[in-house]
C-alpha positions as CSV (number, residue, x, y, z in Angstrom):
1,M,18.5,13.2,6.2
2,V,15.4,12.6,6.7
3,G,13.3,10.5,4.2
4,K,16.1,8.9,2.9
5,Y,16.4,5.6,3.4
6,S,12.3,5.6,3.9
7,R,10.6,5.9,0.2
8,W,10.1,4.0,-2.5
9,P,11.4,5.0,-5.5
10,E,9.4,6.5,-8.1
11,S,8.4,5.1,-10.9
12,S,6.1,6.0,-14.2
13,W,5.1,4.7,-17.8
14,T,3.2,5.6,-20.7
15,S,2.1,2.9,-23.3
16,D,3.8,3.3,-26.8
17,S,1.5,0.6,-28.0
18,I,-1.9,2.2,-28.2
19,D,-3.6,4.9,-29.9
20,W,-5.1,7.3,-27.7
21,R,-6.4,8.5,-30.5
22,A,-8.0,5.9,-31.8
23,V,-9.8,5.1,-28.7
24,K,-13.7,5.4,-27.5
25,T,-13.0,6.6,-23.8
26,I,-10.3,8.1,-21.6
27,T,-10.8,8.4,-17.6
28,A,-7.9,8.9,-15.7
29,G,-7.5,8.2,-11.5
30,V,-5.5,9.7,-8.9
31,D,-4.9,9.1,-5.5
32,I,-3.6,11.0,-3.4
33,G,-2.1,9.2,0.0
34,T,-0.2,10.9,3.1
35,T,3.6,10.4,1.8
36,S,2.9,9.2,-2.3
37,A,0.7,10.1,-5.2
38,Q,-0.3,8.0,-7.7
39,A,-1.9,8.3,-11.3
40,A,-3.3,6.0,-14.0
41,I,-4.6,6.8,-17.6
42,I,-7.6,4.0,-18.9
43,C,-7.9,3.6,-22.4
44,D,-10.6,1.8,-23.6
45,D,-9.8,-1.0,-19.9
46,Q,-6.5,-0.4,-20.6
47,L,-3.5,1.0,-18.8
48,F,-2.1,3.5,-20.8
49,G,0.1,4.9,-18.3
50,Y,1.0,5.3,-14.8
51,A,3.4,7.1,-12.0
52,S,4.1,6.8,-8.1
53,V,5.3,10.0,-7.2
54,R,6.9,11.5,-3.6
55,I,5.0,14.3,-1.7
56,Q,7.2,17.0,-0.9
57,S,5.2,19.7,0.8
58,C,2.3,19.9,-1.6
59,F,-0.4,17.4,-2.8
60,K,-1.9,19.8,-5.7
61,K,1.6,20.2,-7.0
62,A,1.9,15.9,-6.2
63,A,-1.2,15.6,-8.4
64,D,-0.3,17.4,-11.2
65,E,3.2,16.1,-11.2
66,A,1.9,12.2,-11.0
67,I,-0.2,13.5,-14.1
68,A,2.4,14.6,-15.8
69,K,5.2,11.6,-16.1
70,A,1.2,8.9,-16.6
71,L,1.0,10.9,-19.6
72,G,4.9,11.1,-20.6
73,S,5.6,12.4,-23.6
74,S,2.4,10.8,-25.5
75,G,1.0,13.4,-26.8
76,M,-1.9,13.3,-24.3
77,T,-3.4,15.8,-21.7
78,I,-5.4,16.0,-18.8
79,K,-8.1,17.6,-21.3
80,N,-8.8,14.3,-23.1
81,A,-9.8,12.1,-20.0
82,G,-13.7,12.3,-20.2
83,A,-14.2,12.3,-16.6
84,V,-10.8,12.2,-13.6
85,G,-11.1,10.2,-10.6
86,V,-9.6,11.0,-7.2
87,T,-9.4,9.1,-3.9
88,G,-7.4,9.5,-1.1
89,F,-6.3,11.3,2.1
90,G,-5.4,14.4,0.1
91,K,-7.9,14.1,-2.6
92,R,-9.9,17.5,-1.7
93,N,-7.0,19.4,-3.8
94,V,-6.9,17.5,-6.9
95,E,-8.7,20.5,-8.8
96,F,-9.0,19.0,-12.1
97,A,-10.7,16.0,-10.9
98,T,-14.3,16.0,-11.8
99,K,-15.9,13.1,-9.5
100,S,-14.3,12.2,-6.0
101,L,-14.8,8.6,-5.5
102,D,-14.3,6.6,-1.7
103,E,-11.2,4.7,-1.0
104,V,-12.0,1.4,-0.2
105,L,-14.1,1.2,-3.6
106,C,-11.3,2.2,-5.6
107,H,-8.9,0.1,-3.8
108,G,-11.2,-2.9,-4.4
109,K,-11.6,-2.3,-7.9
110,G,-7.8,-1.6,-8.7
111,A,-7.0,-4.9,-6.5
112,R,-9.9,-7.1,-8.8
113,F,-7.5,-5.4,-12.2
114,I,-4.3,-5.8,-11.0
115,Y,-4.8,-9.7,-9.8
116,G,-7.7,-10.5,-11.3
117,P,-10.9,-12.2,-10.6
118,D,-10.0,-14.3,-8.2
119,V,-9.4,-11.8,-5.9
120,T,-11.9,-11.4,-2.7
121,T,-10.5,-10.4,0.4
122,V,-7.9,-7.0,-0.3
123,V,-5.7,-5.5,2.2
124,D,-5.2,-2.6,1.5
125,L,-1.7,-1.1,3.1
126,G,-1.1,2.2,3.8
127,A,0.9,5.2,4.7
128,Q,-1.4,5.5,8.1
129,T,-4.0,3.3,7.7
130,T,-4.6,-0.8,7.4
131,T,-8.1,-1.5,5.5
132,A,-9.1,-5.4,4.9
133,I,-12.0,-5.2,2.3
134,K,-14.1,-8.5,1.5
135,M,-15.4,-8.5,-2.4
136,Y,-17.9,-10.0,-3.9
137,Y,-17.0,-12.5,-6.8
138,W,-18.7,-10.1,-8.8
139,D,-17.0,-6.6,-8.7
140,R,-18.2,-4.8,-5.6
141,V,-17.7,-4.2,-1.7
142,W,-19.3,-6.9,0.4
143,D,-17.3,-5.3,3.9
144,F,-14.4,-3.6,4.9
145,A,-13.0,-3.1,8.3
146,M,-9.9,-0.5,9.0
147,N,-7.2,-0.1,12.2
148,D,-9.2,2.4,14.9
149,I,-6.2,3.4,16.9
150,C,-3.4,4.8,15.4
151,A,-0.5,4.2,12.4
152,T,0.8,1.4,14.3
153,G,1.0,-1.1,11.9
154,M,0.9,0.8,8.8
155,G,3.5,1.7,6.3
156,R,4.4,5.1,8.2
157,N,5.7,3.3,11.0
158,I,8.0,1.5,9.0
159,E,9.3,4.5,6.8
160,M,10.3,5.8,10.4
161,M,12.2,2.4,11.2
162,C,14.2,2.7,7.8
163,D,15.7,6.2,8.8
164,L,16.8,5.3,12.1
165,L,18.3,1.7,11.0
166,H,19.6,3.6,7.9
167,V,18.2,0.5,5.9
168,P,16.6,1.4,2.5
169,I,12.8,0.4,2.5
170,G,13.3,-2.3,-0.4
171,D,15.9,-3.7,1.7
172,I,14.3,-4.3,5.1
173,G,11.7,-7.0,4.6
174,E,13.9,-10.0,3.5
175,L,17.1,-8.3,6.2
176,S,14.3,-9.2,8.8
177,F,14.3,-13.0,7.7
178,D,17.8,-13.0,7.7
179,L,18.4,-14.5,11.6
180,G,21.2,-17.1,11.6
181,G,18.5,-19.9,11.4
182,K,16.9,-18.4,14.5
183,T,13.0,-18.3,14.9
184,D,11.5,-14.5,14.8
185,P,11.9,-12.8,17.8
186,E,8.8,-11.6,19.9
187,P,6.6,-8.3,18.5
188,V,7.3,-5.5,19.8
189,S,4.4,-3.2,20.7
190,T,1.3,-3.6,19.0
191,T,-0.9,-0.8,20.7
192,C,0.5,2.5,19.8
193,Y,2.8,4.5,17.3
194,N,4.6,5.8,19.7
195,Y,5.3,2.8,22.0
196,A,6.3,0.6,19.1
197,G,9.0,3.3,18.3
198,T,10.5,3.2,21.3
199,E,10.6,-0.1,22.3
200,T,12.1,-1.1,19.0
201,I,14.7,1.7,19.9
202,G,14.9,-0.1,23.6
203,L,16.6,-3.4,21.3
204,F,19.5,-1.7,21.0
205,R,20.1,-1.4,24.5
206,T,21.4,-3.6,26.7
207,D,20.5,-2.9,30.3
208,F,17.8,-5.8,30.6
209,K,19.2,-9.0,28.7
210,E,22.8,-10.7,27.8
211,S,23.3,-8.6,25.0
212,A,22.0,-6.2,22.5
213,M,19.5,-7.7,19.6
214,S,21.2,-7.5,15.9
215,G,19.4,-4.8,13.4
216,N,18.3,-8.3,11.5
217,E,16.5,-9.1,14.7
218,I,14.9,-5.6,15.6
219,C,13.7,-5.4,11.8
220,A,12.0,-9.0,12.1
221,S,10.7,-7.7,15.6
222,H,9.4,-4.3,14.6
223,L,7.5,-5.8,11.4
224,F,6.1,-8.5,13.0
225,A,4.2,-6.1,15.1
226,V,3.1,-4.5,12.6
227,A,2.0,-7.7,10.6
228,W,0.1,-8.6,13.7
229,R,-1.4,-5.5,13.6
230,V,-2.8,-6.7,10.3
231,L,-3.9,-9.4,11.4
232,G,-6.1,-7.3,13.4
233,V,-7.6,-5.9,11.3
234,I,-8.4,-8.7,8.5
235,G,-10.0,-10.7,11.4
236,K,-12.8,-8.5,12.0
237,L,-14.0,-9.0,8.3
238,Q,-15.1,-12.4,10.0
239,S,-17.2,-13.2,13.5
240,L,-14.9,-15.8,14.4
241,E,-12.7,-17.2,18.0
242,P,-10.3,-15.2,19.6
243,G,-7.3,-15.6,17.7
244,D,-9.2,-17.3,14.4
245,I,-8.4,-15.9,11.3
246,K,-8.6,-16.7,8.0
247,V,-9.5,-15.2,4.4
248,D,-11.9,-16.7,2.4
249,G,-11.4,-17.1,-1.5
250,K,-8.0,-15.2,-2.8
251,L,-5.9,-12.9,-1.0
252,G,-4.5,-9.3,-2.8
253,F,-2.5,-6.5,-0.8
254,T,-2.6,-3.4,-1.9
255,G,-0.8,0.3,-1.3
256,G,3.3,0.7,-0.2
257,L,3.7,-1.9,2.9
258,A,2.0,-4.4,0.0
259,K,5.5,-4.4,-1.6
260,N,7.3,-5.4,2.0
261,A,7.7,-8.8,1.8
262,G,9.0,-8.9,6.1
263,V,5.0,-7.8,6.1
264,T,3.3,-9.7,3.9
265,R,5.0,-13.1,4.3
266,R,4.7,-13.4,7.9
267,I,0.7,-12.0,7.8
268,E,0.9,-14.6,4.9
269,R,2.4,-17.7,7.5
270,E,0.0,-16.8,9.7
271,L,-3.1,-16.5,7.8
272,K,-1.6,-20.4,5.9
273,T,-2.4,-18.6,2.7
274,E,-0.1,-17.4,-0.4
275,A,-1.4,-13.7,-1.2
276,L,-1.6,-13.3,-5.2
277,T,1.5,-12.3,-7.0
278,S,0.9,-9.0,-9.9
279,K,3.3,-7.5,-12.3
280,Y,1.3,-4.0,-11.8
281,D,2.8,-1.9,-8.5
282,P,0.6,-2.6,-5.9
283,M,0.5,0.8,-5.0
284,L,-1.3,1.7,-8.4
285,A,-4.7,0.4,-7.0
286,G,-6.3,3.3,-5.8
287,A,-5.9,5.2,-9.1
288,I,-6.6,2.5,-11.4
289,G,-9.6,2.2,-9.3
290,A,-10.4,5.5,-9.6
291,A,-10.0,5.9,-13.1
292,L,-12.2,2.9,-13.6
293,L,-15.2,4.2,-11.6
294,V,-14.9,7.4,-12.4
């Protein structure tokens, strides 16, 4: 079954301690990606509710479902929101939105909410794109860079591998470090989505090597390639010598791939830094940012 292993579980939450009828302002944000949709409700700058759902076949339906789950049984409706911001790949399909917003600005703002004011480099790891964002110490984007070839280093590539290997997406990252004491194998191609997939499949064969790689080694080789590709995007933010990639200030990840330790820990290792952590799901950053900026 396509997609059985490659999707993060859906989630939702609605506060039972905030009286939305007594607050001054209510705003909502929706982030419509290529494979999932997130919604966030903000009451007086506090997170009142959120949801993350899979996109089956219709962006509009996914947006409606995400908002409904974020509202929960609170009695609030989307009409109670003074404004509704929308961002992401499928944002034109959200009919109830009052304002369309840039993804970079939303993820920057959302990251500040999730990780606090210390985060100055935000890396949004999405299904089709990776965006590195440099923030001022106040809530404003300074610069950003995106992948400019294809989705090799993005979440969709990992989803394909999970289905191919029959490994749940929540497990593939940790499994890639279980190598029996061995170091990371060489990464597969970082040039093209299709090349990377073809080369990964080829690792199962023994035609040109003494023995086939284990499943965990294949995961490591693939995720190392993804991390390496993301590092190239991060490096665009600074004028440095080739191979000299670093970040200024604190690092924070957003997007679904931010939950894949096999990618994030390898990025941290190469940058010689440790990313910030949060109680919030990093997939919610775009929706939270849209709700705060609207």
